[in-house]
C-alpha positions as CSV (number, residue, x, y, z in Angstrom):
1,M,-5.2,0.4,-9.1
2,S,-7.0,-2.7,-8.3
3,L,-6.3,-5.4,-5.5
4,D,-5.1,-7.7,-8.4
5,D,-2.7,-4.9,-9.7
6,L,-1.5,-4.5,-6.2
7,I,-1.0,-8.2,-5.6
8,H,1.2,-8.5,-8.8
9,S,2.9,-5.1,-8.4
10,K,6.7,-4.9,-8.6
11,L,6.5,-1.6,-6.7
12,A,7.9,-1.4,-3.3
13,V,5.7,1.4,-2.2
14,I,2.5,2.9,-3.3
15,S,0.8,6.3,-2.8
16,H,-2.2,7.2,-0.6
17,R,-4.3,7.6,-3.8
18,Q,-3.3,4.3,-5.0
19,A,-4.0,2.5,-1.6
20,A,-7.4,4.4,-1.7
21,Q,-8.2,3.0,-5.1
22,V,-7.5,-0.6,-3.8
23,L,-9.7,0.0,-0.7
24,G,-12.3,1.8,-2.5
25,C,-12.3,4.9,-0.2
26,D,-11.2,8.6,-0.3
27,P,-7.5,9.1,-0.1
28,R,-8.1,11.3,3.0
29,T,-9.3,8.1,4.8
30,V,-5.9,6.5,3.9
31,S,-4.1,9.6,5.1
32,A,-6.0,9.3,8.6
33,G,-5.0,5.6,8.8
34,V,-1.4,6.4,8.0
35,A,-1.5,9.3,10.6
36,N,-2.7,7.0,13.4
37,N,-0.4,4.0,12.1
38,T,-3.5,1.9,11.3
39,I,-2.0,1.4,7.8
40,P,1.5,0.5,7.5
41,N,3.7,3.3,6.3
42,V,7.2,4.5,5.8
43,R,8.5,8.0,5.8
44,I,10.6,9.0,2.8
45,G,11.7,12.6,3.1
46,S,8.6,14.5,3.8
47,R,6.2,11.9,2.3
48,H,4.7,9.0,3.9
49,L,4.3,6.1,1.5
50,I,2.7,2.6,1.9
51,P,5.0,-0.3,1.6
52,V,3.3,-2.9,-0.8
53,G,4.3,-6.0,1.3
54,P,3.1,-4.9,4.7
55,F,0.0,-3.4,3.1
56,C,-0.8,-6.8,1.5
57,D,-0.4,-8.4,4.9
58,F,-2.7,-5.7,6.4
59,L,-5.4,-6.8,3.8
60,G,-4.8,-10.4,4.4
61,V,-3.6,-11.2,0.8
62,R,-0.2,-12.6,-0.4
63,W,2.0,-10.2,-2.4
64,L,3.2,-12.1,-5.5
65,G,5.0,-9.2,-7.2
66,G,8.0,-9.1,-4.8
67,S,8.6,-12.7,-4.9
68,D,10.5,-12.9,-8.0
69,A,14.3,-13.7,-7.5
70,N,15.4,-12.3,-11.0
């Protein structure tokens, strides 16, 4: 997943792997950021997922995919 894919994504949450692809780092680095709450995350069951809107805010970019009112 690229930053452009993320910005235009209709997804509400992404995985650690997808976030790592956007950041260009190892998924374990994202997991560490989630564990210390540096990277925004939500817990769904036993999984910690990354909400796209807050993640885009964290990156300083505007999320366009969630703005459709359709």
